[in-house]
C-alpha positions in Angstrom: 45.1 179.0 -102.1 43.3 179.1 -98.8 40.3 176.8 -98.6 37.3 177.0 -96.2 37.1 173.6 -94.6 34.4 171.9 -92.7 35.7 169.4 -90.2 33.4 166.5 -89.5 34.1 164.2 -86.4 32.6 162.4 -83.5 32.5 165.2 -81.0 32.4 163.3 -77.7 35.3 160.9 -78.6 37.5 163.0 -80.8 37.1 166.7 -80.0 40.6 166.9 -78.5 42.2 165.1 -81.5 40.1 167.3 -83.9 41.4 170.4 -82.1 45.0 169.4 -82.6 44.4 168.9 -86.3 42.4 172.0 -86.8 44.9 174.1 -84.9 47.7 172.7 -87.1 45.7 174.0 -90.1 44.8 177.4 -88.6 48.4 177.9 -87.5 49.4 177.9 -91.1 47.2 180.9 -91.9 44.4 178.9 -93.4 40.8 179.7 -92.8 38.8 176.9 -91.1 35.1 176.4 -90.5 32.8 173.8 -89.0 34.6 173.4 -85.7 32.3 172.6 -82.8 33.2 174.0 -79.4 31.5 172.6 -76.4 29.2 175.6 -75.8 28.1 175.8 -79.4 27.5 172.0 -79.6 25.4 171.9 -76.4 23.3 174.9 -77.5 22.6 173.4 -81.0 22.0 169.9 -79.5 19.2 171.2 -77.3 17.4 172.4 -80.4 17.0 168.8 -81.6 17.5 167.0 -84.8 16.3 169.8 -87.1 18.4 172.4 -85.4 21.5 170.2 -85.7 20.9 169.6 -89.4 20.3 173.4 -90.0 23.5 174.1 -88.1 25.4 171.6 -90.3 23.9 173.2 -93.4 25.0 176.7 -92.3 28.5 175.4 -91.5 28.8 173.7 -94.9 27.8 176.9 -96.7 30.8 178.6 -98.2 33.2 175.7 -97.7 34.8 173.9 -100.5 36.2 170.9 -98.6 34.9 168.5 -96.0 37.5 166.7 -93.9 36.2 163.7 -92.0 38.3 163.0 -89.0 38.0 159.2 -88.5 38.2 158.0 -84.9 37.2 154.6 -83.5 33.4 155.3 -83.7 33.1 158.0 -86.3 31.5 155.7 -88.9 28.6 155.0 -86.6 27.7 158.6 -85.9 24.4 159.8 -87.3 25.4 163.4 -87.9 28.8 162.5 -89.4 26.9 160.3 -91.9 24.6 163.2 -92.6 27.6 165.5 -93.1 29.2 163.1 -95.6 25.9 162.7 -97.5 25.3 166.4 -97.7 28.9 167.2 -98.6 28.7 164.7 -101.5 25.3 166.0 -102.6 26.7 169.5 -102.6 29.7 168.5 -104.7 32.2 169.4 -102.0 35.7 167.9 -102.0 35.9 165.3 -99.4 38.7 163.4 -97.7 39.1 161.3 -94.6 41.9 161.3 -92.0 42.3 158.6 -89.4 43.0 160.2 -86.0 43.2 157.1 -83.8 46.9 157.5 -83.1 46.6 161.2 -82.2 46.8 161.4 -78.4 43.8 162.7 -76.5 44.1 165.2 -73.6 45.0 162.3 -71.3 47.7 161.0 -73.6 45.7 158.0 -74.9 45.3 156.8 -78.4 42.3 154.8 -79.6 41.6 151.9 -82.0 41.3 152.5 -85.7 37.8 153.0 -86.8 36.1 151.8 -90.0 36.1 154.1 -93.1 32.7 155.8 -93.1 33.0 156.2 -96.9 32.5 152.4 -97.2 28.8 152.9 -96.1 27.8 155.0 -99.1 27.8 154.4 -102.8 26.6 155.8 -106.1 25.4 153.9 -109.1 27.9 154.1 -112.0 27.8 152.0 -115.1 25.4 149.6 -113.5 27.5 148.9 -110.5 27.9 150.3 -107.0 30.8 152.6 -106.6 31.5 153.2 -102.9 32.6 156.7 -101.8 35.7 155.1 -100.4 36.7 154.5 -104.1 36.2 158.2 -104.8 37.5 160.0 -101.7 40.9 159.4 -100.2 41.6 158.7 -96.6 45.0 159.2 -94.9 46.5 158.4 -91.5 47.4 161.6 -89.6 50.4 160.0 -87.9 51.7 157.5 -90.5 51.2 159.9 -93.4 52.6 163.0 -91.6 49.4 165.0 -91.6 51.0 168.0 -90.0 53.2 168.5 -93.1 50.7 167.2 -95.7 47.2 168.4 -94.7 47.3 171.5 -96.9 48.3 169.3 -99.9 45.6 166.7 -99.1 43.0 169.5 -99.0 44.2 171.1 -102.2 44.4 167.8 -104.0 40.9 166.9 -103.0 39.6 170.3 -104.0 41.2 170.1 -107.4 39.9 166.5 -107.9 36.4 167.8 -107.2 36.8 170.8 -109.5 36.6 173.3 -106.7 
């Protein structure tokens, strides 16, 4: 089953890496959403914080899965945090993919970033349950993301009842 997917990532650092992953998904006849190209991002950014949050909300609408592409600084990005919180609140399926070993346009890789799901928790049975205990994270290179992305997305969607 084709899923509409929102890709969340640190635009400045990881847009090239995100493009490679998104294109691997699109190339397999899947429908993707939430990809920021430079022109769109610059236009939205000029509108300020509220415009960015509205754009994110529009992009999340109609998607069933949020894929957080985790680069070296992703966990520190304000809007990635917002996208994770909103996706969780909306009951979206969520998964993370480390992209640090995916080469950028210059052929460089980056350092592995922190799991952004470690920053959020819910209260369950009187204890904190971190989103990293709920949502899986994979390594694009080590876990063969090109071959497994569709399965990861489908597994996450089914786990979320989507």
